[in-house]
C-alpha positions in Angstrom: -8.9 4.5 25.7 -6.5 6.5 23.6 -6.8 10.1 22.3 -9.9 10.8 20.3 -9.3 12.7 17.1 -11.8 15.2 15.8 -12.1 14.9 12.0 -13.6 17.4 9.7 -14.2 16.3 6.2 -13.7 19.3 3.7 -14.9 19.4 0.1 -12.3 19.7 -2.6 -12.6 21.4 -6.0 -10.6 18.4 -7.5 -12.7 15.5 -8.4 -11.6 12.4 -6.6 -9.8 14.2 -3.8 -11.0 14.6 -0.2 -9.4 16.6 2.5 -9.6 16.1 6.3 -8.6 18.6 9.0 -7.9 17.0 12.5 -7.4 18.5 15.9 -3.7 17.4 16.3 -0.5 17.7 14.3 0.7 14.6 12.8 3.8 15.9 11.0 4.7 19.3 12.6 5.9 21.4 9.8 7.0 18.5 7.5 5.2 17.2 4.4 4.6 13.5 4.0 3.5 11.9 0.6 2.6 8.3 0.2 1.8 6.5 -3.0 -0.2 3.4 -3.4 2.0 0.4 -4.1 5.1 1.9 -2.4 5.6 0.3 1.0 5.3 2.7 4.0 8.6 1.9 5.9 8.5 3.9 9.2 6.1 3.6 12.1 5.4 7.2 13.0 1.7 8.3 13.3 1.5 9.6 9.8 3.0 6.3 8.5 0.5 4.2 10.5 -2.3 6.3 9.2 -1.2 6.0 5.6 -0.9 2.2 6.0 -4.4 2.1 7.4 -5.8 4.2 4.7 -4.2 2.1 2.0 -5.4 -1.1 3.6 -8.9 0.2 3.2 -8.4 0.3 -0.5 -9.4 2.7 -3.1 -6.6 5.2 -2.3 -3.9 6.3 -4.8 -2.1 9.1 -3.0 -2.0 10.5 0.6 -0.5 13.8 1.5 -0.2 14.8 5.2 0.9 18.2 6.4 0.6 19.1 10.0 -3.1 18.5 10.7 -4.4 18.2 7.1 -4.8 14.9 5.4 -5.4 14.9 1.6 -6.4 11.7 0.0 -6.6 11.1 -3.8 -9.0 8.3 -4.5 -8.9 5.8 -7.3 -11.5 5.9 -10.1 -14.2 4.7 -7.8 -14.0 7.9 -5.7 -15.8 6.7 -2.6 -14.4 8.3 0.6 -16.7 6.4 2.9 -14.8 4.9 5.9 -11.8 7.2 5.6 -13.0 9.6 8.3 -13.5 6.7 10.8 -10.0 5.3 10.1 -8.5 8.7 10.9 -10.7 9.1 14.1 -9.5 5.8 15.3 -5.8 6.5 14.9 -5.1 6.7 18.6 -8.0 4.5 19.9 -6.4 1.4 21.3 -9.4 -0.3 22.8 -12.0 -1.2 20.2 -15.2 -3.1 20.5 -14.6 -6.7 21.3 -11.2 -6.1 22.8 -10.9 -7.0 26.4 -9.4 -4.1 28.5 -6.7 -5.2 31.0 -7.3 -4.4 34.6 -4.6 -3.1 36.9 -4.6 -6.6 38.6 -3.9 -8.2 35.2 -0.9 -6.0 34.7 0.5 -6.7 38.1 0.1 -10.5 37.6 2.0 -10.4 34.3 4.9 -8.4 35.9 
């Protein structure tokens, strides 16, 4: 369940930089910039995405503007796995996670 995100990976003319365009806005008209080693304090969608991308490792800087995510990679410059992290931002039920039935929710209440 959740809202699938369509992600298109775009080439960049800057070595070590990768850009992604998605089918929904994460920031509206605001710019968000995140640096490796600086804690991401808030819990908005762009903040959650930045944390997930940094947890993957190999990321130095993330810039998010509306529906465009730009990632500056470290010296290894391997973008594998980034697209999947972005696609899964709003996916709440993942393989191996048991989905609650309506009966389970009534029993808890």
